[in-house]
C-alpha positions in Angstrom: 64.9 -204.8 -12.9 66.0 -208.2 -12.5 69.8 -208.9 -12.9 70.6 -205.0 -12.3 73.1 -204.5 -9.5 74.0 -201.4 -7.7 77.8 -201.2 -8.2 78.1 -198.9 -5.2 77.4 -201.7 -2.9 80.5 -203.7 -4.4 82.9 -200.8 -4.5 84.4 -201.4 -1.0 84.7 -205.0 -1.8 86.4 -204.3 -5.1 88.7 -201.7 -3.6 89.8 -204.2 -0.8 90.5 -207.0 -3.4 92.5 -204.6 -5.6 94.5 -203.5 -2.7 95.1 -207.1 -1.4 96.2 -208.1 -4.9 98.7 -205.2 -5.1 100.0 -206.3 -1.7 100.4 -209.9 -2.7 102.1 -208.8 -6.1 104.6 -206.3 -4.6 105.4 -208.9 -1.7 106.2 -211.4 -4.5 108.4 -209.0 -6.3 110.3 -208.1 -3.3 110.9 -211.8 -2.5 111.8 -212.6 -6.1 114.3 -209.8 -6.1 115.9 -210.6 -2.6 116.0 -214.4 -3.1 116.7 -214.8 -6.7 117.9 -211.7 -8.6 120.4 -210.6 -6.1 122.0 -214.0 -5.8 122.3 -214.4 -9.6 125.9 -214.5 -10.9 126.9 -214.5 -14.6 129.0 -217.4 -15.8 131.4 -215.4 -17.9 133.2 -218.5 -19.3 129.9 -219.9 -20.5 128.8 -216.6 -22.0 132.2 -216.1 -23.7 131.9 -219.8 -25.2 128.3 -219.1 -26.4 129.4 -215.8 -27.9 132.6 -217.1 -29.7 130.8 -220.2 -30.9 127.8 -218.6 -32.4 127.1 -219.1 -35.9 125.6 -215.6 -36.2 129.2 -214.3 -36.1 129.3 -215.2 -39.7 127.6 -211.9 -40.6 131.1 -210.2 -39.9 132.6 -212.2 -42.8 129.9 -210.9 -45.3 131.7 -207.7 -46.2 135.0 -209.5 -46.6 134.2 -212.7 -48.6 130.5 -212.2 -49.6 127.2 -213.6 -48.5 127.3 -216.9 -50.3 130.7 -218.0 -48.9 129.8 -216.8 -45.4 126.5 -218.8 -45.8 128.6 -221.8 -46.8 130.8 -221.7 -43.9 127.9 -221.3 -41.5 126.1 -224.4 -43.1 129.4 -226.4 -43.0 130.0 -225.5 -39.3 126.5 -226.3 -38.4 126.5 -229.7 -40.4 129.7 -230.9 -39.1 129.4 -229.6 -35.5 132.5 -227.3 -35.8 132.8 -223.7 -34.4 132.5 -220.9 -37.0 136.3 -220.5 -37.1 137.0 -224.2 -37.6 134.3 -224.2 -40.4 135.8 -221.0 -42.0 139.3 -222.5 -42.1 138.0 -225.7 -43.2 136.1 -224.1 -46.1 139.2 -222.6 -47.5 137.6 -219.2 -47.8 139.3 -217.7 -44.8 142.5 -218.2 -42.9 142.8 -218.4 -39.2 144.5 -214.9 -39.1 141.9 -213.3 -41.4 139.1 -214.7 -39.1 140.6 -213.3 -36.0 141.1 -210.0 -37.7 137.6 -209.9 -39.1 135.4 -211.6 -36.6 135.3 -209.4 -33.4 132.0 -210.0 -31.5 132.8 -207.0 -29.1 132.5 -204.7 -32.3 129.2 -206.1 -33.3 127.3 -205.1 -30.5 126.7 -201.4 -31.2 125.4 -199.4 -34.1 129.0 -198.0 -34.7 130.4 -201.5 -35.5 
């Protein structure tokens, strides 16, 4: 029976290696939590900037001006490096007041809308 091994001989070594791996992994997770996660602070200004300048907000305009016009606004803003609001106003499809009234990111984050 060449090549046949009795696994009972290796079980203590396997168990030891598994426990050692668990120890190393748990220690790594603990250190990651203590040294990285706990010191992270959100940059609220940057988050707000990304949120307010996201071209995905154009979906809020669909129900007011239609998909085609909303898509044209997003393409214009992207092509010319404008914010969505600037693109909407430049397109002539939406006024600044309408944009502010219709595009509210905080209302787009839940199923209730």
